[in-house]
VEXRO-447961 format. One record per atom (N, C-alpha, C, O): atom name; residue in three letters; z, y negated, x; residue number from 0. Coordinates in steps of 0.2 Angstrom, whole numbers, plus 2048, in hexadecimal, padded with zeros to 3 digits. Example, Ala and Ser with C-alpha at 12.3 -4.5 7.8 and 13.67 -1.06 7.14 Angstrom:
# residues 2
+------+------+-----+-----+-----+-----+
| site | code |  c3 |  c2 |  c1 | pos |
+------+------+-----+-----+-----+-----+
|    N |  ALA | 827 | 81C | 842 |   0 |
|   CA |  ALA | 827 | 816 | 83E |   0 |
|    C |  ALA | 827 | 810 | 842 |   0 |
|    O |  ALA | 82A | 811 | 847 |   0 |
|    N |  SER | 823 | 80B | 840 |   1 |
|   CA |  SER | 824 | 805 | 844 |   1 |
|    C |  SER | 827 | 800 | 840 |   1 |
|    O |  SER | 828 | 7FA | 843 |   1 |
+------+------+-----+-----+-----+-----+
# end
This chain:
# residues 115
+------+------+-----+-----+-----+-----+
| site | code |  c3 |  c2 |  c1 | pos |
+------+------+-----+-----+-----+-----+
|    N |  MET | B17 | 463 | 289 |   0 |
|   CA |  MET | B1D | 466 | 28B |   0 |
|    C |  MET | B1D | 464 | 290 |   0 |
|    O |  MET | B19 | 463 | 294 |   0 |
|    N |  THR | B25 | 463 | 28F |   1 |
|   CA |  THR | B2A | 460 | 295 |   1 |
|    C |  THR | B2A | 465 | 29A |   1 |
|    O |  THR | B28 | 46B | 29A |   1 |
|    N |  LEU | B2B | 460 | 2A0 |   2 |
|   CA |  LEU | B2B | 466 | 2A7 |   2 |
|    C |  LEU | B30 | 46A | 2A7 |   2 |
|    O |  LEU | B30 | 46D | 2AC |   2 |
|    N |  ILE | B38 | 46B | 2A1 |   3 |
|   CA |  ILE | B3B | 46F | 2A3 |   3 |
|    C |  ILE | B35 | 478 | 2A1 |   3 |
|    O |  ILE | B34 | 47D | 2A4 |   3 |
|    N |  ALA | B34 | 473 | 299 |   4 |
|   CA |  ALA | B30 | 47B | 296 |   4 |
|    C |  ALA | B2A | 47C | 29B |   4 |
|    O |  ALA | B28 | 481 | 29A |   4 |
|    N |  THR | B27 | 479 | 29F |   5 |
|   CA |  THR | B23 | 47A | 29E |   5 |
|    C |  THR | B23 | 480 | 2A5 |   5 |
|    O |  THR | B1F | 485 | 2A6 |   5 |
|    N |  ALA | B28 | 47F | 2AA |   6 |
|   CA |  ALA | B2B | 485 | 2B0 |   6 |
|    C |  ALA | B2D | 489 | 2AD |   6 |
|    O |  ALA | B2A | 48F | 2AF |   6 |
|    N |  LEU | B30 | 489 | 2A8 |   7 |
|   CA |  LEU | B35 | 490 | 2A2 |   7 |
|    C |  LEU | B2E | 494 | 2A3 |   7 |
|    O |  LEU | B2E | 499 | 2A5 |   7 |
|    N |  THR | B2A | 490 | 29F |   8 |
|   CA |  THR | B22 | 493 | 29F |   8 |
|    C |  THR | B1E | 493 | 2A0 |   8 |
|    O |  THR | B19 | 494 | 29D |   8 |
|    N |  ALA | B1F | 493 | 2A7 |   9 |
|   CA |  ALA | B1C | 494 | 2AB |   9 |
|    C |  ALA | B1D | 49B | 2B2 |   9 |
|    O |  ALA | B1A | 49F | 2B6 |   9 |
|    N |  LEU | B25 | 49A | 2B1 |  10 |
|   CA |  LEU | B2B | 4A1 | 2B4 |  10 |
|    C |  LEU | B28 | 4A7 | 2B0 |  10 |
|    O |  LEU | B27 | 4AC | 2B2 |  10 |
|    N |  VAL | B27 | 4A5 | 2AA |  11 |
|   CA |  VAL | B26 | 4AC | 2A5 |  11 |
|    C |  VAL | B20 | 4B0 | 2A7 |  11 |
|    O |  VAL | B1E | 4B6 | 2A6 |  11 |
|    N |  ALA | B1C | 4A8 | 2A9 |  12 |
|   CA |  ALA | B13 | 4AC | 2AC |  12 |
|    C |  ALA | B17 | 4B1 | 2AF |  12 |
|    O |  ALA | B1A | 4B7 | 2AE |  12 |
|    N |  VAL | B15 | 4AD | 2B4 |  13 |
|   CA |  VAL | B13 | 4AF | 2BF |  13 |
|    C |  VAL | B1B | 4B4 | 2BC |  13 |
|    O |  VAL | B1E | 4B5 | 2C1 |  13 |
|    N |  ILE | B1F | 4B7 | 2B6 |  14 |
|   CA |  ILE | B22 | 4C0 | 2BC |  14 |
|    C |  ILE | B21 | 4C4 | 2B6 |  14 |
|    O |  ILE | B24 | 4C9 | 2B5 |  14 |
|    N |  HIS | B1C | 4C0 | 2B2 |  15 |
|   CA |  HIS | B18 | 4C6 | 2AD |  15 |
|    C |  HIS | B10 | 4C5 | 2B3 |  15 |
|    O |  HIS | B0D | 4CB | 2B4 |  15 |
|    N |  VAL | B0F | 4C2 | 2B5 |  16 |
|   CA |  VAL | B09 | 4C5 | 2BD |  16 |
|    C |  VAL | B0E | 4C9 | 2C0 |  16 |
|    O |  VAL | B0C | 4CF | 2C1 |  16 |
|    N |  TYR | B15 | 4C9 | 2C2 |  17 |
|   CA |  TYR | B15 | 4CD | 2C5 |  17 |
|    C |  TYR | B16 | 4D7 | 2C6 |  17 |
|    O |  TYR | B15 | 4DC | 2C9 |  17 |
|    N |  ILE | B19 | 4D4 | 2BF |  18 |
|   CA |  ILE | B19 | 4DB | 2BA |  18 |
|    C |  ILE | B13 | 4DD | 2BA |  18 |
|    O |  ILE | B12 | 4E2 | 2BC |  18 |
|    N |  ALA | B0D | 4D8 | 2B7 |  19 |
|   CA |  ALA | B07 | 4DC | 2B6 |  19 |
|    C |  ALA | B05 | 4DF | 2BF |  19 |
|    O |  ALA | B00 | 4E3 | 2BF |  19 |
|    N |  TYR | B06 | 4DD | 2C4 |  20 |
|   CA |  TYR | B05 | 4DE | 2CB |  20 |
|    C |  TYR | B09 | 4E3 | 2CB |  20 |
|    O |  TYR | B07 | 4E6 | 2D0 |  20 |
|    N |  VAL | B0E | 4E6 | 2C8 |  21 |
|   CA |  VAL | B11 | 4EF | 2C9 |  21 |
|    C |  VAL | B10 | 4F0 | 2C9 |  21 |
|    O |  VAL | B0D | 4F3 | 2CE |  21 |
|    N |  GLU | B10 | 4F0 | 2C1 |  22 |
|   CA |  GLU | B0B | 4F6 | 2BC |  22 |
|    C |  GLU | B03 | 4F5 | 2BD |  22 |
|    O |  GLU | AFF | 4F7 | 2B8 |  22 |
|    N |  ILE | B02 | 4F4 | 2C0 |  23 |
|   CA |  ILE | AF9 | 4F4 | 2C3 |  23 |
|    C |  ILE | AF7 | 4F6 | 2C8 |  23 |
|    O |  ILE | AF2 | 4FA | 2C9 |  23 |
|    N |  PHE | AFA | 4F2 | 2CE |  24 |
|   CA |  PHE | AFB | 4F6 | 2D7 |  24 |
|    C |  PHE | B01 | 4FC | 2D9 |  24 |
|    O |  PHE | B00 | 502 | 2DC |  24 |
|    N |  ALA | B08 | 4F9 | 2D6 |  25 |
|   CA |  ALA | B0A | 4FB | 2D9 |  25 |
|    C |  ALA | B12 | 4FF | 2D6 |  25 |
|    O |  ALA | B17 | 4FF | 2D8 |  25 |
|    N |  TRP | B0D | 501 | 2D0 |  26 |
|   CA |  TRP | B13 | 506 | 2CA |  26 |
|    C |  TRP | B17 | 50D | 2CE |  26 |
|    O |  TRP | B1A | 511 | 2CA |  26 |
|    N |  LYS | B17 | 50E | 2D6 |  27 |
|   CA |  LYS | B1A | 514 | 2D5 |  27 |
|    C |  LYS | B1E | 513 | 2DE |  27 |
|    O |  LYS | B21 | 517 | 2E1 |  27 |
|    N |  THR | B1A | 50C | 2DF |  28 |
|   CA |  THR | B1F | 50A | 2E4 |  28 |
|    C |  THR | B29 | 505 | 2E4 |  28 |
|    O |  THR | B2E | 505 | 2E7 |  28 |
|    N |  ARG | B22 | 4FF | 2DC |  29 |
|   CA |  ARG | B29 | 4FC | 2DB |  29 |
|    C |  ARG | B2A | 500 | 2D4 |  29 |
|    O |  ARG | B2E | 504 | 2D5 |  29 |
|    N |  GLY | B27 | 501 | 2CE |  30 |
|   CA |  GLY | B26 | 505 | 2CA |  30 |
|    C |  GLY | B31 | 506 | 2C8 |  30 |
|    O |  GLY | B35 | 503 | 2C5 |  30 |
|    N |  PRO | B32 | 50B | 2CD |  31 |
|   CA |  PRO | B3A | 50B | 2CF |  31 |
|    C |  PRO | B3E | 506 | 2CF |  31 |
|    O |  PRO | B3C | 503 | 2CA |  31 |
|    N |  LYS | B40 | 504 | 2D0 |  32 |
|   CA |  LYS | B3F | 500 | 2D5 |  32 |
|    C |  LYS | B44 | 4FC | 2CB |  32 |
|    O |  LYS | B4A | 4FE | 2CA |  32 |
|    N |  PHE | B40 | 4F9 | 2C6 |  33 |
|   CA |  PHE | B41 | 4F7 | 2C3 |  33 |
|    C |  PHE | B44 | 4FC | 2BF |  33 |
|    O |  PHE | B49 | 4FB | 2BB |  33 |
|    N |  PHE | B42 | 501 | 2C0 |  34 |
|   CA |  PHE | B45 | 508 | 2B9 |  34 |
|    C |  PHE | B44 | 50E | 2BB |  34 |
|    O |  PHE | B40 | 512 | 2B9 |  34 |
|    N |  ASN | B4C | 50C | 2C0 |  35 |
|   CA |  ASN | B50 | 513 | 2C2 |  35 |
|    C |  ASN | B53 | 517 | 2BE |  35 |
|    O |  ASN | B56 | 51B | 2C1 |  35 |
|    N |  ASP | B52 | 518 | 2B7 |  36 |
|   CA |  ASP | B53 | 51D | 2B3 |  36 |
|    C |  ASP | B4D | 522 | 2B5 |  36 |
|    O |  ASP | B4C | 527 | 2B2 |  36 |
|    N |  PHE | B49 | 522 | 2B8 |  37 |
|   CA |  PHE | B42 | 527 | 2B6 |  37 |
|    C |  PHE | B44 | 52D | 2BE |  37 |
|    O |  PHE | B49 | 52D | 2C1 |  37 |
|    N |  ASP | B40 | 52F | 2BF |  38 |
|   CA |  ASP | B3E | 534 | 2C2 |  38 |
|    C |  ASP | B37 | 531 | 2C8 |  38 |
|    O |  ASP | B35 | 52B | 2C6 |  38 |
|    N |  ALA | B36 | 533 | 2CC |  39 |
|   CA |  ALA | B2E | 530 | 2CF |  39 |
|    C |  ALA | B2B | 536 | 2CB |  39 |
|    O |  ALA | B25 | 534 | 2C9 |  39 |
|    N |  ASP | B2D | 53C | 2C9 |  40 |
|   CA |  ASP | B25 | 53F | 2C5 |  40 |
|    C |  ASP | B23 | 53B | 2C0 |  40 |
|    O |  ASP | B1E | 53D | 2BE |  40 |
|    N |  PHE | B26 | 535 | 2BB |  41 |
|   CA |  PHE | B27 | 52F | 2B6 |  41 |
|    C |  PHE | B1D | 52C | 2B8 |  41 |
|    O |  PHE | B18 | 52C | 2B5 |  41 |
|    N |  PHE | B21 | 52A | 2BF |  42 |
|   CA |  PHE | B1D | 522 | 2C2 |  42 |
|    C |  PHE | B17 | 526 | 2BF |  42 |
|    O |  PHE | B13 | 525 | 2BB |  42 |
|    N |  ASP | B17 | 52D | 2C4 |  43 |
|   CA |  ASP | B10 | 532 | 2C6 |  43 |
|    C |  ASP | B09 | 532 | 2BC |  43 |
|    O |  ASP | B04 | 532 | 2B9 |  43 |
|    N |  ALA | B12 | 534 | 2BC |  44 |
|   CA |  ALA | B10 | 536 | 2B7 |  44 |
|    C |  ALA | B0B | 531 | 2AE |  44 |
|    O |  ALA | B07 | 533 | 2AA |  44 |
|    N |  THR | B0E | 52A | 2B1 |  45 |
|   CA |  THR | B0B | 521 | 2AE |  45 |
|    C |  THR | B09 | 51F | 2B0 |  45 |
|    O |  THR | B08 | 51A | 2AD |  45 |
|    N |  GLN | B05 | 520 | 2B9 |  46 |
|   CA |  GLN | B03 | 51C | 2B9 |  46 |
|    C |  GLN | AFC | 517 | 2B6 |  46 |
|    O |  GLN | AFB | 512 | 2B9 |  46 |
|    N |  ILE | AFA | 519 | 2B2 |  47 |
|   CA |  ILE | AF5 | 51B | 2AC |  47 |
|    C |  ILE | AF6 | 515 | 2A7 |  47 |
|    O |  ILE | AF3 | 510 | 2A5 |  47 |
|    N |  MET | AFC | 519 | 2A5 |  48 |
|   CA |  MET | AFD | 510 | 2A2 |  48 |
|    C |  MET | B00 | 50D | 2A2 |  48 |
|    O |  MET | AFF | 509 | 29D |  48 |
|    N |  ALA | B06 | 50C | 2A6 |  49 |
|   CA |  ALA | B07 | 508 | 2AC |  49 |
|    C |  ALA | B03 | 503 | 2AC |  49 |
|    O |  ALA | B04 | 4FD | 2AB |  49 |
|    N |  THR | AFD | 505 | 2AF |  50 |
|   CA |  THR | AF6 | 500 | 2AF |  50 |
|    C |  THR | AF4 | 4FC | 2AA |  50 |
|    O |  THR | AF2 | 4F6 | 2AA |  50 |
|    N |  ASN | AF2 | 502 | 2A4 |  51 |
|   CA |  ASN | AEF | 4FC | 29F |  51 |
|    C |  ASN | AF6 | 4F7 | 29E |  51 |
|    O |  ASN | AF4 | 4F1 | 29E |  51 |
|    N |  GLN | AFB | 4F7 | 29C |  52 |
|   CA |  GLN | AFE | 4F3 | 29A |  52 |
|    C |  GLN | B00 | 4EF | 29F |  52 |
|    O |  GLN | B01 | 4E9 | 29C |  52 |
|    N |  GLY | B02 | 4F0 | 2A7 |  53 |
|   CA |  GLY | B01 | 4EA | 2AD |  53 |
|    C |  GLY | AF6 | 4E4 | 2A8 |  53 |
|    O |  GLY | AF4 | 4DE | 2A7 |  53 |
|    N |  VAL | AF5 | 4E9 | 2A7 |  54 |
|   CA |  VAL | AED | 4E4 | 2A2 |  54 |
|    C |  VAL | AF2 | 4DB | 29B |  54 |
|    O |  VAL | AF3 | 4D5 | 29B |  54 |
|    N |  TYR | AF3 | 4E2 | 298 |  55 |
|   CA |  TYR | AF9 | 4DD | 294 |  55 |
|    C |  TYR | AFE | 4D9 | 294 |  55 |
|    O |  TYR | B01 | 4D6 | 290 |  55 |
|    N |  ASN | B00 | 4D9 | 29D |  56 |
|   CA |  ASN | B04 | 4D7 | 29D |  56 |
|    C |  ASN | AFE | 4CF | 29F |  56 |
|    O |  ASN | AFC | 4CA | 29C |  56 |
|    N |  LEU | AFE | 4D1 | 2A2 |  57 |
|   CA |  LEU | AF6 | 4CA | 2A6 |  57 |
|    C |  LEU | AF4 | 4C7 | 2A2 |  57 |
|    O |  LEU | AF0 | 4C2 | 2A3 |  57 |
|    N |  PHE | AF5 | 4C9 | 29B |  58 |
|   CA |  PHE | AF0 | 4C6 | 296 |  58 |
|    C |  PHE | AF5 | 4C1 | 293 |  58 |
|    O |  PHE | AF4 | 4BC | 290 |  58 |
|    N |  LEU | AFC | 4C4 | 295 |  59 |
|   CA |  LEU | B00 | 4BD | 291 |  59 |
|    C |  LEU | B03 | 4BC | 294 |  59 |
|    O |  LEU | B08 | 4BA | 291 |  59 |
|    N |  ALA | B01 | 4BB | 29C |  60 |
|   CA |  ALA | B04 | 4B6 | 2A2 |  60 |
|    C |  ALA | AFB | 4B0 | 2A1 |  60 |
|    O |  ALA | AFB | 4AA | 2A4 |  60 |
|    N |  ALA | AF9 | 4B1 | 29F |  61 |
|   CA |  ALA | AF3 | 4B0 | 29E |  61 |
|    C |  ALA | AF4 | 4AA | 298 |  61 |
|    O |  ALA | AF4 | 4A4 | 29A |  61 |
|    N |  GLY | AF5 | 4AD | 292 |  62 |
|   CA |  GLY | AF5 | 4AA | 28C |  62 |
|    C |  GLY | AFB | 4A3 | 28E |  62 |
|    O |  GLY | AFA | 49E | 28B |  62 |
|    N |  LEU | B00 | 4A6 | 295 |  63 |
|   CA |  LEU | B05 | 4A1 | 292 |  63 |
|    C |  LEU | B03 | 49B | 29A |  63 |
|    O |  LEU | B07 | 497 | 29B |  63 |
|    N |  PHE | B00 | 49C | 29D |  64 |
|   CA |  PHE | AFA | 497 | 2A1 |  64 |
|    C |  PHE | AF7 | 493 | 29D |  64 |
|    O |  PHE | AF5 | 48D | 29E |  64 |
|    N |  TRP | AF6 | 499 | 298 |  65 |
|   CA |  TRP | AEF | 493 | 296 |  65 |
|    C |  TRP | AF1 | 48B | 292 |  65 |
|    O |  TRP | AEE | 486 | 290 |  65 |
|    N |  ALA | AF9 | 490 | 290 |  66 |
|   CA |  ALA | AFC | 48B | 289 |  66 |
|    C |  ALA | B01 | 484 | 28D |  66 |
|    O |  ALA | B03 | 47E | 28C |  66 |
|    N |  ILE | B01 | 489 | 293 |  67 |
|   CA |  ILE | B04 | 481 | 29C |  67 |
|    C |  ILE | AFC | 47D | 29D |  67 |
|    O |  ILE | AFC | 478 | 29A |  67 |
|    N |  ILE | AF6 | 47E | 29F |  68 |
|   CA |  ILE | AF1 | 47C | 2A2 |  68 |
|    C |  ILE | AED | 476 | 29B |  68 |
|    O |  ILE | AEA | 471 | 29C |  68 |
|    N |  GLY | AEE | 47B | 291 |  69 |
|   CA |  GLY | AEB | 477 | 28D |  69 |
|    C |  GLY | AF0 | 470 | 288 |  69 |
|    O |  GLY | AEE | 46C | 284 |  69 |
|    N |  GLU | AF6 | 472 | 28D |  70 |
|   CA |  GLU | AFC | 46F | 28D |  70 |
|    C |  GLU | AFB | 471 | 283 |  70 |
|    O |  GLU | AF9 | 46C | 27F |  70 |
|    N |  ALA | AFD | 477 | 281 |  71 |
|   CA |  ALA | AFE | 478 | 27A |  71 |
|    C |  ALA | B02 | 47C | 279 |  71 |
|    O |  ALA | B01 | 482 | 279 |  71 |
|    N |  PRO | B0C | 478 | 278 |  72 |
|   CA |  PRO | B0E | 47B | 274 |  72 |
|    C |  PRO | B0F | 483 | 271 |  72 |
|    O |  PRO | B11 | 488 | 273 |  72 |
|    N |  ALA | B0D | 47F | 26A |  73 |
|   CA |  ALA | B0A | 485 | 268 |  73 |
|    C |  ALA | B09 | 48C | 269 |  73 |
|    O |  ALA | B0B | 491 | 265 |  73 |
|    N |  LEU | B05 | 48B | 26E |  74 |
|   CA |  LEU | B00 | 491 | 274 |  74 |
|    C |  LEU | B04 | 494 | 275 |  74 |
|    O |  LEU | B03 | 49A | 274 |  74 |
|    N |  ALA | B0D | 491 | 279 |  75 |
|   CA |  ALA | B0E | 494 | 27D |  75 |
|    C |  ALA | B13 | 494 | 27A |  75 |
|    O |  ALA | B17 | 492 | 27F |  75 |
|    N |  ILE | B17 | 494 | 275 |  76 |
|   CA |  ILE | B1F | 499 | 26F |  76 |
|    C |  ILE | B19 | 49E | 26E |  76 |
|    O |  ILE | B1B | 4A4 | 26E |  76 |
|    N |  PHE | B14 | 49D | 26E |  77 |
|   CA |  PHE | B0E | 4A1 | 269 |  77 |
|    C |  PHE | B10 | 4AC | 271 |  77 |
|    O |  PHE | B10 | 4B2 | 270 |  77 |
|    N |  PHE | B0F | 4A8 | 275 |  78 |
|   CA |  PHE | B11 | 4AE | 27B |  78 |
|    C |  PHE | B17 | 4B0 | 27E |  78 |
|    O |  PHE | B19 | 4B6 | 280 |  78 |
|    N |  LEU | B1C | 4A8 | 27D |  79 |
|   CA |  LEU | B23 | 4AC | 281 |  79 |
|    C |  LEU | B22 | 4AF | 27B |  79 |
|    O |  LEU | B21 | 4B5 | 27C |  79 |
|    N |  VAL | B22 | 4AF | 270 |  80 |
|   CA |  VAL | B25 | 4B3 | 26C |  80 |
|    C |  VAL | B23 | 4BC | 271 |  80 |
|    O |  VAL | B27 | 4C1 | 272 |  80 |
|    N |  CYS | B1B | 4B9 | 272 |  81 |
|   CA |  CYS | B1B | 4C1 | 272 |  81 |
|    C |  CYS | B22 | 4C4 | 27B |  81 |
|    O |  CYS | B25 | 4C8 | 27C |  81 |
|    N |  VAL | B1F | 4BE | 27E |  82 |
|   CA |  VAL | B23 | 4C3 | 282 |  82 |
|    C |  VAL | B28 | 4C5 | 280 |  82 |
|    O |  VAL | B29 | 4CB | 281 |  82 |
|    N |  ALA | B2D | 4BE | 27C |  83 |
|   CA |  ALA | B33 | 4C2 | 27A |  83 |
|    C |  ALA | B36 | 4C9 | 278 |  83 |
|    O |  ALA | B3B | 4CD | 279 |  83 |
|    N |  ILE | B2E | 4CA | 272 |  84 |
|   CA |  ILE | B2D | 4D2 | 26E |  84 |
|    C |  ILE | B2E | 4D4 | 272 |  84 |
|    O |  ILE | B34 | 4D7 | 272 |  84 |
|    N |  ALA | B2A | 4D4 | 277 |  85 |
|   CA |  ALA | B2A | 4DB | 27C |  85 |
|    C |  ALA | B2D | 4DC | 27F |  85 |
|    O |  ALA | B2E | 4E2 | 281 |  85 |
|    N |  GLY | B31 | 4D6 | 283 |  86 |
|   CA |  GLY | B39 | 4D8 | 286 |  86 |
|    C |  GLY | B3B | 4DC | 280 |  86 |
|    O |  GLY | B3C | 4E2 | 280 |  86 |
|    N |  VAL | B3D | 4D9 | 27B |  87 |
|   CA |  VAL | B42 | 4DE | 275 |  87 |
|    C |  VAL | B40 | 4E6 | 279 |  87 |
|    O |  VAL | B44 | 4EA | 27C |  87 |
|    N |  VAL | B38 | 4E6 | 277 |  88 |
|   CA |  VAL | B38 | 4EF | 273 |  88 |
|    C |  VAL | B37 | 4F3 | 27B |  88 |
|    O |  VAL | B37 | 4F9 | 27B |  88 |
|    N |  GLY | B38 | 4EE | 282 |  89 |
|   CA |  GLY | B3B | 4EE | 289 |  89 |
|    C |  GLY | B40 | 4F3 | 289 |  89 |
|    O |  GLY | B42 | 4F8 | 28B |  89 |
|    N |  ALA | B43 | 4ED | 286 |  90 |
|   CA |  ALA | B4B | 4EF | 286 |  90 |
|    C |  ALA | B4D | 4F8 | 284 |  90 |
|    O |  ALA | B4F | 4FC | 288 |  90 |
|    N |  ILE | B49 | 4F6 | 27A |  91 |
|   CA |  ILE | B4A | 4FD | 279 |  91 |
|    C |  ILE | B49 | 505 | 27B |  91 |
|    O |  ILE | B4C | 50A | 279 |  91 |
|    N |  THR | B42 | 503 | 280 |  92 |
|   CA |  THR | B3D | 50B | 27F |  92 |
|    C |  THR | B3F | 50B | 289 |  92 |
|    O |  THR | B3A | 50D | 28C |  92 |
|    N |  ALA | B43 | 509 | 28B |  93 |
|   CA |  ALA | B41 | 507 | 294 |  93 |
|    C |  ALA | B44 | 505 | 298 |  93 |
|    O |  ALA | B45 | 50A | 29C |  93 |
|    N |  SER | B47 | 4FF | 299 |  94 |
|   CA |  SER | B4C | 4FE | 29A |  94 |
|    C |  SER | B50 | 4F5 | 297 |  94 |
|    O |  SER | B4D | 4F0 | 295 |  94 |
|    N |  ARG | B57 | 4F6 | 299 |  95 |
|   CA |  ARG | B5C | 4F0 | 294 |  95 |
|    C |  ARG | B56 | 4EA | 297 |  95 |
|    O |  ARG | B53 | 4E6 | 293 |  95 |
|    N |  LYS | B57 | 4EB | 2A1 |  96 |
|   CA |  LYS | B55 | 4E3 | 2A5 |  96 |
|    C |  LYS | B52 | 4DE | 2A1 |  96 |
|    O |  LYS | B53 | 4D9 | 2A2 |  96 |
|    N |  LEU | B4E | 4E0 | 29E |  97 |
|   CA |  LEU | B48 | 4E1 | 29B |  97 |
|    C |  LEU | B4B | 4D9 | 298 |  97 |
|    O |  LEU | B49 | 4D3 | 29A |  97 |
|    N |  LEU | B51 | 4DA | 292 |  98 |
|   CA |  LEU | B55 | 4D6 | 28E |  98 |
|    C |  LEU | B53 | 4CA | 294 |  98 |
|    O |  LEU | B51 | 4C5 | 294 |  98 |
|    N |  ILE | B56 | 4D0 | 299 |  99 |
|   CA |  ILE | B55 | 4C9 | 29C |  99 |
|    C |  ILE | B4F | 4C7 | 29F |  99 |
|    O |  ILE | B4D | 4C2 | 29E |  99 |
|    N |  VAL | B4D | 4CC | 2A2 | 100 |
|   CA |  VAL | B44 | 4CA | 2A6 | 100 |
|    C |  VAL | B41 | 4C9 | 2A2 | 100 |
|    O |  VAL | B40 | 4C3 | 2A3 | 100 |
|    N |  GLN | B3E | 4CA | 29D | 101 |
|   CA |  GLN | B3D | 4C8 | 297 | 101 |
|    C |  GLN | B3B | 4C2 | 292 | 101 |
|    O |  GLN | B37 | 4BE | 292 | 101 |
|    N |  THR | B41 | 4C5 | 28E | 102 |
|   CA |  THR | B44 | 4C3 | 288 | 102 |
|    C |  THR | B49 | 4BB | 28A | 102 |
|    O |  THR | B4A | 4B5 | 288 | 102 |
|    N |  ALA | B4C | 4BE | 28E | 103 |
|   CA |  ALA | B53 | 4B9 | 28D | 103 |
|    C |  ALA | B4E | 4B1 | 291 | 103 |
|    O |  ALA | B4F | 4AB | 28E | 103 |
|    N |  VAL | B49 | 4B4 | 297 | 104 |
|   CA |  VAL | B43 | 4AC | 29A | 104 |
|    C |  VAL | B41 | 4A9 | 294 | 104 |
|    O |  VAL | B42 | 4A3 | 292 | 104 |
|    N |  ALA | B3E | 4AE | 290 | 105 |
|   CA |  ALA | B38 | 4AE | 28D | 105 |
|    C |  ALA | B3D | 4A8 | 287 | 105 |
|    O |  ALA | B3B | 4A3 | 287 | 105 |
|    N |  VAL | B43 | 4A8 | 284 | 106 |
|   CA |  VAL | B47 | 4A5 | 27C | 106 |
|    C |  VAL | B48 | 4A3 | 281 | 106 |
|    O |  VAL | B43 | 49F | 27F | 106 |
|    N |  ALA | B4A | 4A1 | 289 | 107 |
|   CA |  ALA | B4C | 498 | 28B | 107 |
|    C |  ALA | B46 | 494 | 28D | 107 |
|    O |  ALA | B46 | 48F | 28F | 107 |
|    N |  ALA | B3C | 499 | 28A | 108 |
|   CA |  ALA | B39 | 493 | 28D | 108 |
|    C |  ALA | B34 | 490 | 287 | 108 |
|    O |  ALA | B30 | 48C | 287 | 108 |
|    N |  ILE | B39 | 496 | 280 | 109 |
|   CA |  ILE | B37 | 493 | 279 | 109 |
|    C |  ILE | B3D | 48D | 276 | 109 |
|    O |  ILE | B3D | 488 | 272 | 109 |
|    N |  LEU | B42 | 48E | 27A | 110 |
|   CA |  LEU | B47 | 489 | 278 | 110 |
|    C |  LEU | B46 | 482 | 279 | 110 |
|    O |  LEU | B47 | 47D | 275 | 110 |
|    N |  ALA | B43 | 482 | 282 | 111 |
|   CA |  ALA | B3E | 47B | 284 | 111 |
|    C |  ALA | B3D | 47A | 282 | 111 |
|    O |  ALA | B3F | 475 | 27F | 111 |
|    N |  VAL | B35 | 47E | 27E | 112 |
|   CA |  VAL | B2F | 479 | 27A | 112 |
|    C |  VAL | B31 | 478 | 276 | 112 |
|    O |  VAL | B2D | 474 | 273 | 112 |
|    N |  VAL | B36 | 47B | 273 | 113 |
|   CA |  VAL | B36 | 479 | 26C | 113 |
|    C |  VAL | B39 | 474 | 26B | 113 |
|    O |  VAL | B39 | 472 | 265 | 113 |
|    N |  MET | B3F | 470 | 272 | 114 |
|   CA |  MET | B43 | 46E | 272 | 114 |
|    C |  MET | B3C | 466 | 275 | 114 |
|    O |  MET | B3E | 460 | 275 | 114 |
+------+------+-----+-----+-----+-----+
# end
């Protein structure tokens, strides 16, 4: 992979490590800053689900780091497509911001890997 493709893929991975951190460890404190459409009761009620979701985000990050370390463009594309799809679903169900934070960055990384 080129330096740009590697850098964008790493950026997506780091974003997902941060998302996982928020979902697993800081859902009640940082979560409301991301999803300000919901009240505090929502974050209390969904802590367990957010923790589970955070683990999935760690798996996405791990897959992306694996692709970088293994210099495996096909693997990078697979995990980047997963991230892009998750961003679209998240934008529909949770917050439109996810189109930028997840989908747009993942699509840019996919394009860089393919080029």
